[in-house]
MILO-97119 format. One record per atom (N, C-alpha, C): x, y, z. Coordinates in nm, 3 decimals, m for minus. Atoms other than C-alpha are relative to their C-alpha. Layout:
<x=X; y=Y; z=Z>
...
//
This chain:
<x=m0.043; y=0.116; z=m0.075>
<x=2.006; y=m0.248; z=m0.328>
<x=m0.105; y=m0.026; z=0.107>
<x=0.106; y=0.036; z=m0.096>
<x=1.753; y=m0.435; z=m0.115>
<x=0.048; y=0.019; z=0.144>
<x=m0.039; y=m0.018; z=m0.140>
<x=1.744; y=m0.384; z=0.262>
<x=0.088; y=m0.112; z=0.053>
<x=m0.082; y=0.111; z=m0.049>
<x=1.884; y=m0.731; z=0.326>
<x=0.138; y=m0.001; z=m0.064>
<x=m0.130; y=m0.007; z=0.066>
<x=2.161; y=m0.681; z=0.071>
<x=0.089; y=0.106; z=0.065>
<x=m0.077; y=m0.102; z=m0.072>
<x=2.266; y=m0.366; z=0.258>
<x=0.064; y=m0.058; z=0.125>
<x=m0.053; y=0.066; z=m0.119>
<x=2.324; y=m0.597; z=0.556>
<x=0.094; y=m0.115; z=m0.036>
<x=m0.088; y=0.108; z=0.042>
<x=2.529; y=m0.841; z=0.348>
<x=m0.070; y=m0.133; z=m0.017>
<x=0.079; y=0.122; z=0.018>
<x=2.247; y=m1.095; z=0.317>
<x=m0.063; y=0.003; z=m0.138>
<x=0.053; y=0.003; z=0.136>
<x=2.140; y=m1.204; z=m0.029>
<x=m0.099; y=m0.114; z=m0.014>
<x=0.099; y=0.103; z=0.028>
<x=1.837; y=m1.397; z=m0.147>
<x=m0.064; y=0.030; z=m0.135>
<x=0.071; y=m0.021; z=0.125>
<x=1.627; y=m1.441; z=m0.457>
<x=m0.108; y=0.107; z=0.016>
<x=0.102; y=m0.102; z=m0.023>
<x=1.371; y=m1.212; z=m0.297>
<x=0.055; y=0.142; z=m0.014>
<x=m0.060; y=m0.131; z=0.030>
<x=1.617; y=m0.925; z=m0.344>
<x=m0.037; y=0.043; z=m0.141>
<x=0.039; y=m0.030; z=0.138>
<x=1.530; y=m0.949; z=m0.713>
<x=m0.146; y=0.047; z=m0.006>
<x=0.139; y=m0.042; z=m0.006>
<x=1.159; y=m0.916; z=m0.629>
<x=m0.007; y=0.144; z=0.049>
<x=m0.006; y=m0.136; z=m0.053>
<x=1.239; y=m0.605; z=m0.425>
<x=0.042; y=0.097; z=m0.111>
<x=m0.049; y=m0.086; z=0.107>
<x=1.434; y=m0.457; z=m0.718>
<x=m0.106; y=0.018; z=m0.108>
<x=0.106; y=m0.010; z=0.100>
<x=1.151; y=m0.536; z=m0.961>
<x=m0.113; y=0.090; z=0.050>
<x=0.100; y=m0.089; z=m0.058>
<x=0.910; y=m0.360; z=m0.723>
<x=0.041; y=0.145; z=m0.012>
<x=m0.050; y=m0.137; z=0.017>
<x=1.130; y=m0.051; z=m0.734>
<x=m0.011; y=0.045; z=m0.145>
<x=0.014; y=m0.032; z=0.143>
<x=1.132; y=m0.063; z=m1.114>
<x=m0.147; y=0.027; z=m0.034>
<x=0.143; y=m0.020; z=0.024>
<x=0.753; y=m0.100; z=m1.121>
<x=m0.044; y=0.134; z=0.056>
<x=0.032; y=m0.129; z=m0.062>
<x=0.721; y=0.197; z=m0.884>
<x=0.041; y=0.113; z=m0.094>
<x=m0.050; y=m0.107; z=0.087>
<x=0.934; y=0.410; z=m1.115>
<x=m0.077; y=0.005; z=m0.132>
<x=0.077; y=0.003; z=0.125>
<x=0.742; y=0.297; z=m1.424>
<x=m0.138; y=0.065; z=0.020>
<x=0.133; y=m0.052; z=m0.028>
<x=0.411; y=0.391; z=m1.261>
<x=0.003; y=0.148; z=0.034>
<x=m0.002; y=m0.138; z=m0.051>
<x=0.516; y=0.720; z=m1.101>
<x=0.091; y=0.095; z=m0.077>
<x=m0.100; y=m0.084; z=0.064>
<x=0.808; y=0.843; z=m1.309>
<x=0.105; y=0.051; z=0.097>
<x=m0.095; y=m0.041; z=m0.105>
<x=1.005; y=0.884; z=m0.983>
<x=0.069; y=m0.123; z=0.057>
<x=m0.068; y=0.107; z=m0.071>
<x=1.260; y=0.675; z=m0.800>
<x=m0.077; y=m0.032; z=0.128>
<x=0.068; y=0.041; z=m0.122>
<x=1.117; y=0.477; z=m0.509>
<x=0.063; y=0.068; z=0.120>
<x=m0.075; y=m0.059; z=m0.110>
<x=1.385; y=0.602; z=m0.272>
<x=0.083; y=0.113; z=m0.059>
<x=m0.048; y=m0.118; z=0.072>
<x=1.495; y=0.956; z=m0.353>
<x=0.108; y=0.082; z=0.068>
<x=m0.104; y=m0.078; z=m0.067>
<x=1.760; y=1.072; z=m0.107>
<x=0.126; y=0.005; z=m0.086>
<x=m0.123; y=m0.017; z=0.078>
<x=2.074; y=1.209; z=m0.274>
<x=0.123; y=m0.045; z=0.079>
<x=m0.111; y=0.037; z=m0.086>
<x=2.307; y=1.152; z=0.020>
<x=m0.002; y=m0.152; z=0.020>
<x=m0.002; y=0.147; z=m0.010>
<x=2.417; y=0.784; z=0.021>
<x=m0.039; y=m0.055; z=0.138>
<x=0.033; y=0.045; z=m0.135>
<x=2.386; y=0.751; z=0.400>
<x=m0.150; y=0.015; z=0.025>
<x=0.143; y=m0.023; z=m0.015>
<x=2.037; y=0.903; z=0.400>
<x=m0.081; y=m0.097; z=m0.086>
<x=0.067; y=0.095; z=0.090>
<x=1.940; y=0.684; z=0.104>
<x=m0.002; y=m0.139; z=0.063>
<x=m0.007; y=0.131; z=m0.065>
<x=2.055; y=0.372; z=0.289>
<x=m0.101; y=m0.008; z=0.115>
<x=0.096; y=0.000; z=m0.111>
<x=1.849; y=0.469; z=0.596>
<x=m0.143; y=m0.005; z=m0.052>
<x=0.133; y=m0.001; z=0.059>
<x=1.545; y=0.540; z=0.378>
<x=m0.038; y=m0.141; z=m0.048>
<x=0.025; y=0.137; z=0.047>
<x=1.576; y=0.193; z=0.222>
<x=m0.019; y=m0.094; z=0.119>
<x=0.008; y=0.088; z=m0.117>
<x=1.637; y=0.020; z=0.556>
<x=m0.131; y=0.017; z=0.077>
<x=0.125; y=m0.027; z=m0.070>
<x=1.327; y=0.186; z=0.704>
<x=m0.123; y=m0.019; z=m0.090>
<x=0.111; y=0.020; z=0.093>
<x=1.117; y=0.129; z=0.390>
<x=m0.087; y=0.123; z=m0.018>
<x=0.075; y=m0.126; z=0.011>
<x=1.017; y=0.495; z=0.368>
<x=m0.004; y=0.044; z=m0.146>
<x=0.019; y=m0.049; z=0.136>
<x=0.874; y=0.592; z=0.031>
<x=m0.139; y=0.060; z=m0.011>
<x=0.130; y=m0.061; z=0.023>
<x=0.588; y=0.802; z=m0.100>
<x=m0.092; y=m0.102; z=m0.066>
<x=0.096; y=0.093; z=0.058>
<x=0.278; y=0.599; z=m0.174>
<x=m0.027; y=0.041; z=m0.145>
<x=0.021; y=m0.036; z=0.140>
<x=0.236; y=0.583; z=m0.552>
<x=m0.146; y=0.035; z=m0.028>
<x=0.135; y=m0.034; z=0.043>
<x=m0.064; y=0.742; z=m0.717>
<x=m0.034; y=m0.092; z=m0.116>
<x=0.039; y=0.099; z=0.100>
<x=m0.209; y=0.444; z=m0.901>
<x=m0.118; y=m0.078; z=0.055>
<x=0.115; y=0.079; z=m0.043>
<x=m0.484; y=0.187; z=m0.875>
<x=0.030; y=m0.072; z=0.132>
<x=m0.022; y=0.072; z=m0.125>
<x=m0.535; y=0.012; z=m0.540>
<x=0.074; y=m0.133; z=m0.020>
<x=m0.067; y=0.127; z=0.027>
<x=m0.425; y=m0.319; z=m0.695>
<x=0.148; y=0.018; z=m0.026>
<x=m0.141; y=m0.027; z=0.029>
<x=m0.101; y=m0.169; z=m0.823>
<x=0.073; y=0.042; z=0.127>
<x=m0.060; y=m0.040; z=m0.128>
<x=m0.030; y=m0.003; z=m0.485>
<x=0.029; y=m0.123; z=0.085>
<x=m0.015; y=0.121; z=m0.080>
<x=m0.084; y=m0.338; z=m0.316>
<x=0.115; y=m0.086; z=m0.052>
<x=m0.107; y=0.079; z=0.060>
<x=0.146; y=m0.518; z=m0.560>
<x=0.136; y=0.059; z=0.033>
<x=m0.128; y=m0.065; z=m0.029>
<x=0.424; y=m0.263; z=m0.516>
<x=0.037; y=m0.018; z=0.147>
<x=m0.032; y=0.010; z=m0.143>
<x=0.397; y=m0.268; z=m0.137>
<x=0.041; y=m0.142; z=0.039>
<x=m0.037; y=0.139; z=m0.030>
<x=0.418; y=m0.649; z=m0.133>
<x=0.134; y=m0.039; z=m0.064>
<x=m0.128; y=0.028; z=0.065>
<x=0.718; y=m0.646; z=m0.367>
<x=0.116; y=0.068; z=0.074>
<x=m0.109; y=m0.069; z=m0.068>
<x=0.918; y=m0.393; z=m0.164>
<x=m0.017; y=m0.004; z=0.152>
<x=0.020; y=0.023; z=m0.143>
<x=0.809; y=m0.519; z=0.176>
<x=0.135; y=m0.026; z=0.068>
<x=m0.125; y=0.019; z=m0.073>
<x=1.091; y=m0.500; z=0.432>
<x=0.016; y=m0.142; z=0.052>
<x=m0.005; y=0.135; z=m0.057>
<x=1.004; y=m0.837; z=0.585>
<x=0.015; y=m0.101; z=m0.114>
<x=m0.030; y=0.093; z=0.109>
<x=1.164; y=m1.089; z=0.353>
<x=m0.090; y=m0.124; z=0.003>
<x=0.088; y=0.117; z=m0.013>
<x=0.936; y=m1.364; z=0.488>
<x=m0.138; y=0.025; z=m0.061>
<x=0.132; y=m0.030; z=0.055>
<x=0.619; y=m1.184; z=0.374>
<x=0.007; y=0.065; z=m0.138>
<x=m0.016; y=m0.058; z=0.135>
<x=0.761; y=m1.028; z=0.057>
<x=m0.041; y=m0.102; z=m0.104>
<x=0.037; y=0.090; z=0.109>
<x=0.623; y=m1.172; z=m0.264>
<x=0.122; y=m0.079; z=m0.046>
<x=m0.107; y=0.080; z=0.056>
<x=0.827; y=m1.450; z=m0.417>
<x=m0.032; y=m0.026; z=m0.147>
<x=0.021; y=0.031; z=0.141>
<x=0.868; y=m1.562; z=m0.777>
<x=m0.099; y=m0.116; z=m0.018>
<x=0.093; y=0.111; z=0.008>
<x=0.658; y=m1.866; z=m0.698>
<x=m0.141; y=0.052; z=m0.004>
//
């Protein structure tokens, strides 16, 4: 669930965030946010804390722009 969705706010950019998490997992084989405790997981998502993926610089850049906390600067479908 995107950081804004955790706050009860929904936008089309939540789908971009989710796709970024899927891309991260496809590239690394790991979940983007890995806490087992739901409260800790929510905090990790809200703070945008994740391990930088080991991949090409272009892929790292794409992932970071897709899961950017700031919804205004997050990539859009356009």
